[in-house]
C-alpha positions, 0 to 999 in steps of 0.5 A, a space after each residue: 542701197 538695197 540688197 536683193 535674197 533669193 531663199 531657194 529651199 523645198 522646206 516651205 516653214 524653214 523658207 518662211 522662217 528665213 525670209 521673215 528674218 532676213 527682211 527685218 534686217 532691210 533686205 528684199 527677199 523672194 522665194 523659190 522651191 527647187 532649181 527650176 523655180 529659183 532660176 525662173 525668178 532670177 531671170 525675171 528679177 534682179 537678185 545679188 545673193 543666192 541662198 540656197 539648200 544643198 538638197 532640192 527636190 530637182 537638184 543639187 544646190 552645189 551644182 546649181 552654184 555653177 549654173 548661177 554663176 555661169 548666167 550670172 557671175 556677179 551674184 554671191 551664193 551661199 550654200 545651206 546644208 543639213 549635213 556638212 561634208 567636206 568634199 561638198 564643201 569643196 566642190 561649191 568654193 570651187 562652183 563660185 559659191 560665197 559660203 557653205 554652212 550647215 542648218 542649226 549648227 552655223 544659223 548665227 553666221 546666216 546674217 553676217 554672211 548675207 552682209 558679207 556677199 552683199 558688200 561684196 556684190 557692192 563692191 563688184 558693182 561700183 568696180 564694173 560701174 567705175 571701168 565702164 565710166 573709164 571705158 567710156 571716157 577714154 575712147 575713140 567716140 568721146 574725143 571730138 574732132 571732124 577735121 581731116 587732120 584728126 580723122 586721120 589720126 583717129 583711123 590710124 590709132 584704131 587700125 593699130 589698137 587691135 594689135 600689139 604693136 608698140 606705138 609712138 604718139 608724136 605732136 605739142 604738148 597738150 595735143 591729147 596724146 595721153 587721151 589717145 594712149 588710153 584710148 588704144 589701150 581700151 580699144 585693145 585686147 590688153 582692155 582688162 589689163 592695167 593702163 600705167 603712165 609715167 612721164 619721163 621728165 618728171 624724174 631724176 635719172 636714179 629715180 626715174 630707173 627706180 620708177 620703171 623697173 623697181 628695186 631689191 631690198 638693200 639696193 640703196 640706203 632705205 631699200 628695206 624690201 622689194 619694189 615693183 616699178 610699173 613694168 611689173 605692175 603693168 605686167 599683161 597690161 600697157 605702159 605709157 611712157 610720156 616724153 620718152 625723148 627726156 629719157 636718159 641713155 642709160 635707161 634707154 638701153 634698159 628699155 630698148 632690152 625690154 622692148 627685145 626681150 620682154 626682160 629687164 633687171 631690177 635696181 640691185 638684182 641679178 637675176 631678170 624679171 620678165 614681164 608681158 607689157 604694150 608700150 605707147 610712147 609720147 613725145 613732143 621732141 623731134 627724135 630724128 634731131 635727137 638722134 643727130 644730137 646724140 642724146 636718143 638712141 637711134 635702134 630705140 627710136 625703130 623699135 618704139 616708132 612701130 607705128 607712129 601716129 602724129 596728133 595735130 595742134 589745135 591751130 591746124 584743127 579750126 574746125 575743131 575748136 567749136 566741138 571741143 568747146 561745147 565738150 569742155 563746156 558741158 562737162 565743167 557746166 555740169 561740175 559747176 552745177 550750172 544749167 544750159 550754158 552757151 557761148 555767145 558769138 564773139 566767145 566763140 570768134 575769140 577762140 578760133 582766132 587764138 594760138 593756142 600754143 598750149 593746144 587743147 589743154 590750154 582750151 579745156 583751162 580758157 573753158 573752165 576759168 570762163 565757166 566758174 568766172 561767169 554768173 550767166 548762162 551764156 559766156 561772154 567775150 569779158 569772160 576769157 583771159 586778157 590775150 584772147 580778148 585783144 591782141 597788140 599790133 607792132 606798133 602797140 596799138 590794140 587791135 580787137 579780136 573781132 576785127 576782120 581786118 585785125 584778124 587777117 593781119 595777125 593771122 598773116 604775122 602768125 603764119 610768117 613766123 612760122 616759117 621764119 619769115 619765109 615769104 614765098 612759103 608764107 604765100 603758100 601756106 595762105 594760098 595767095 599770090 605772092 604778089 597779092 601777100 606782098 601788097 598785104 604786107 605794106 597795107 598792114 605794115 608788116 615788115 
């Protein structure tokens, strides 16, 4: 990567000499004789590092460094002076200068310093790029969906994102709860701070407590030094607690304390640690039922469900299946180095007929598998998993997923399963008369 250096110095001979030396190192160099010209050059050109004299005809390099950092915070500044003094050097660093060196005495340091400053600029640009990519990836604008169910969830999440309210995301596995949590964080005032996620079902009780709250040295065998938990790591930002319904009761009490006071005790500590975090929780369980069973605290439920958002399963978002499929196809086609990929009509029809028990995550996996298996530009039904290509009736006969009568029979059976065999409720959900339902049950031999 070519770095761009601006030299600001009123001594033309020195400026020209420095320009030649720096150019030989592979840098692109531009020159200016005073503060005004230097700022104009920065306005008209890309500049990464400024090499600037302290004493200039129309100003002071130390003060100029402050102006530059205010306008161009990513630019690094190295100040040069004929007579170094401590107050100036201290003020230069306070104003954001990368370094402050004396002409003649420190000439050998100029090139190494330029490389270090250029490396810092490159790193800063890379971080900004990654932050932008992350922000784009986890924003409401990039989550496909036009169905009423998902639009209602978007609207609610957008409103709560601007606040610090605790959010509870509910929905089946694979409905996109973590993506929503990221989007809420990135749309809020904590966007520039940390987002730390943990799956509460992935750890034993003791390990989960340590992951959440950290420990003091000597708290247990092997604890040779203090360790931060995710609440401390995310201080100022957001903690996402996935599968919160799996959290043990003892830890639920500690979490409740964090929500109420912002304080917690590390494992083995007697002094509380205070943090300022926003909590977003998610679960695929019915927490009201868990409260009745005695496995989830009612007081904690009311604290985490200050604002609750239900994410609909994919079977209730049939209108979004093609949008989501297109979104994933574009991603995986780029990843596989394949261009102009598209879906065949039978492929899309099969996607719309499937039950999607794994929801969006399952759909994503199916698209990725198809892209890998397909050598053509068009994804055909043959690249789908067998369960999407054909379905079996109750009599064991193979039914085509693309035959209208077969599709109707399969759909009626699914709704019956959903209502646990309640035919009146099934007829309501299918929006047909009860007599019509009985006729179809007899026609398709559904018991």
